[in-house]
C-alpha positions in Angstrom: -15.8 27.8 -21.2 -11.7 28.1 -21.8 -12.7 31.7 -21.7 -14.6 31.9 -17.9 -12.6 29.1 -16.2 -8.5 28.0 -16.4 -7.9 24.4 -15.9 -6.9 25.1 -12.0 -10.4 26.0 -11.3 -11.5 22.9 -13.2 -12.8 19.8 -11.1 -14.2 16.3 -12.0 -15.6 13.6 -9.8 -17.0 9.8 -10.3 -18.3 7.0 -8.4 -17.1 3.5 -8.9 -18.2 -0.1 -6.8 -16.9 -2.9 -6.7 -18.3 -6.4 -4.7 -15.6 -9.1 -4.6 -17.9 -11.4 -6.9 -16.0 -13.4 -9.1 -15.5 -12.9 -12.2 -16.9 -15.9 -15.1 -18.3 -15.7 -18.2 -21.3 -17.0 -18.5 -21.0 -18.5 -22.2 -18.4 -20.6 -23.5 -17.1 -22.9 -25.9 -16.3 -26.7 -26.5 -15.8 -29.1 -29.7 -18.9 -29.4 -31.9 -21.2 -32.7 -29.5 -20.1 -31.4 -26.2 -21.3 -28.7 -24.2 -18.9 -25.6 -22.4 -19.7 -27.0 -18.8 -17.8 -25.6 -15.7 -18.4 -25.4 -12.1 -17.3 -22.6 -10.1 -18.3 -21.4 -6.7 -19.5 -18.0 -6.6 -18.2 -15.5 -4.4 -19.8 -13.2 -3.0 -19.2 -10.3 -0.4 -20.6 -6.4 0.5 -20.5 -4.0 -1.7 -17.9 -1.3 -2.0 -18.2 2.1 -3.4 -15.7 4.6 -4.2 -16.4 8.3 -4.8 -13.8 10.5 -5.5 -12.5 14.0 -7.2 -9.9 15.1 -9.3 -8.2 17.9 -10.6 -5.1 19.7 -12.6 -2.9 18.5 -8.9 -3.8 15.2 -8.9 -6.5 13.0 -6.6 -8.6 16.2 -4.5 -10.7 14.1 -2.1 -11.8 10.7 -2.1 -13.8 8.5 0.7 -14.7 5.4 0.2 -18.4 4.4 1.6 -20.1 0.5 2.2 -23.2 0.0 -0.2 -23.9 2.2 -3.0 -23.7 5.9 -3.5 -27.1 7.8 -3.4 -27.3 11.7 -3.9 -27.7 12.2 -0.3 -24.3 10.7 0.5 -22.8 12.4 -3.0 -24.1 15.3 -2.7 -22.7 15.0 1.4 -19.3 14.3 -0.1 -19.0 17.6 -2.7 -19.9 20.1 0.3 -18.0 18.7 3.5 -14.4 17.8 1.6 -14.5 19.5 -2.4 -15.7 22.5 -1.5 -15.1 23.0 2.6 -11.6 21.8 1.8 -8.9 23.8 3.4 
């Protein structure tokens, strides 16, 4: 690969998501003979995804997406914001 491409020609894309849920453990520890009990309100929110591409220059393009990213959305992001980047 090093013979065919320079580092400036390589880019890497990734997708991540968050849904604003409260991070809680499912299990806990307690003293012998006692149950581990914790009461809390589960906060739920809208899921957001972020698709981005980085290269040697840093972040080249990013797009926040409400909900999950499917293959059509990812392809559109690559074509419109990475390939046709001016």
